[in-house]
N, C-alpha and C positions, 0 to 999 in steps of 0.2 A: 282568290289566288289565280284565277284565269287571266289570260291576256289576249291581245290581238294577234299574237304570233301565228295562230292557227291558220290565218288567211294569207300569210306571206308566201309568195312563190318560192319554192324550194324547201319549205318546211314540211317535213314528213309527218311529224306528230308532235303534240304537246301533252304533257302529263303533269299534274300537280303533286307536290309531295314536300318532303322535309329534308334538309341538308345542313351541313356545317357544324353539327354538334357531335358529342361523344355519347349521348344517351342511347341505350339500346332500344330498338323498336319504338321509335317515337310515334305518337298519335296526336290528333288535334287536342284531345283532352289531357294528354300527358306528353307534351312536346319537348320537355327538358330544355336543353341548350341548343336546339335546332331552330332553323329559320324556315318559314313557309316559302316555297319556291316553285317556279315553273321550269320543267325540263323541256328543252327545245332540241329535237332531233332534226337535223337538216342535211340536205344534199350539197356538199361543198362545190359540186359542179354547177349548181344553179344559184346558190347564194353563199357568199363568203362569210367567215366568222366576223370579219370587220363590218360587213353589212348587218349582221345580226346584232352586233354591238351598237351600231348607229340606231337601230330600231329600239333597242333596250334603253338607250339614253333618252330618247324622245318619249318613252312610255312611263316615266316616273319622275318624282321630284328629287333629283340627285343632290340638291344642296341641303337637304334635310335628312336627318337620321332619327328614327322614332325613339331610340333609347331602350326599346324592347327587342331582345334577340329574335323573338318570334316573327316580328314584322320588319326587321332591318333591311335596308337596301344592300344587295350584294350580288356580285358576279362570282359564280363558282367555276373555276377553270379546271381543265383536265390535264394539261401539260404545260411545259415551259413556253412553248410558242403562243398558246392561248393567253398565258399570264402576261407575256410581253405585249401582245396586241391589246389586251384589256388595259394594261397600264398606260400604253401609248395613247389609246383613245381617251382615257380619263385625263391624262396630262393635256392633250389637245383641247378637250372640252373646257378644262379649267382656264386655259390660256384664252380661248375664244370667248367664253362667257364672262371671264373676269371674276369668277366666283369659285369658292372652294367646293369641290365635289366630295360629298360625304358618303359615297357608296363604297363599301368594302370590296376588295378583290382578294378572294381566298381560294385555296385549293379545295377541290371536291374530294372528300374522303369517301362518302357514300351518299346515295340517294334512296330514300324510302318513299314509296308511293303513299299518297294520302288515301284516306278511306274512300270507298266507292261513292258516297254521297257528295264528295268534293269534285270528282272527276266530271268534266264536261258540264259543270254546274249551270252555266248560262243556257246551254242547249236543253238540259233537263227541265228548265223552268221557263221555257219559251213556247211560242205557238208551234214550234217544230217538234215538241216532245213526243207527239203521236208517232213519229217515224222510228223512234228508238226500238220499241219492241218488235217492230216488223223486220228491221235489218240487223239487230244485235241481240241474239239469243243469249250470248255470254257477255257479261259485263267487261271482261278483259278485252274482248274484241272491240267494244266501244272505246275503251281507254286507248287502245293502240291504233285506232283507225285514223287515217289521214282525212277521209271525208268527214268524220265526226269532229275532228279538230277544226276543220274549215267551217262546218256548220255552226260550231260553238262560237267561232269568231264572228260570223254573221249574226248569230243570236245576240251577241253583245253590241250589235250595230256598228261593227267595224267592216271595212271593205267598201268597195265602190261599185257603182252600177256596171261600169265597163268590165271590171274584174268578174263580177257575178255572171254577166252575159257570156264571157269567155269560157267559164268553167261549169256553168249550171248543169249541163248534160252529164258531167262526170261525178256529180254529187249524189246521184241515185235517188232523187226525190220525185214524187208524183206531182201532178198538176197543182194540187192544193199546196204542197210544199213550195213549189215554184212561186205561187202567188204570195205566200208569206215571205219568202226570201226577197222578192222584188219590193215588197212593202218595207222591209227592214233597211234596204239600201236607198229608199226614197224614190222608187220608180212609180 
């Protein structure tokens, strides 16, 4: 469920969870009519919703739909302005690509956080996992952390060498962590 959004400038945090359905208290094992999704919190002074949409369209196969609600392609919007922008970006993509975009654009009714083991999954299963216990004594702090979202993006081998060099000091990693991060971006 994770994505590269965590390393985009202006993204404050990413969290994985479930949205779009009516089932109470969805879980991975009992998802009901919900879809697995990534919640992206961003600073509109640094990145616009339109830019977030551009990244989204590049990050998945928008011409295909899985047929399974749990894994469907969807944009969940918060208000009419976001709906208009999402629809306009979808229409522009269809026109430019000459293909039907099969991604649903639907209102966000509610977002339920996924279980702890899904949060920052790539980071937890990377060579950087040793940093977690040192910096995050509460799991909720890990889930809400901007630095953890960015580290998770790098753990997924997203991001560039130049980007890493610009922000490496703000990520709070030791020398060993810096070596791992540099290897992940190909330095």
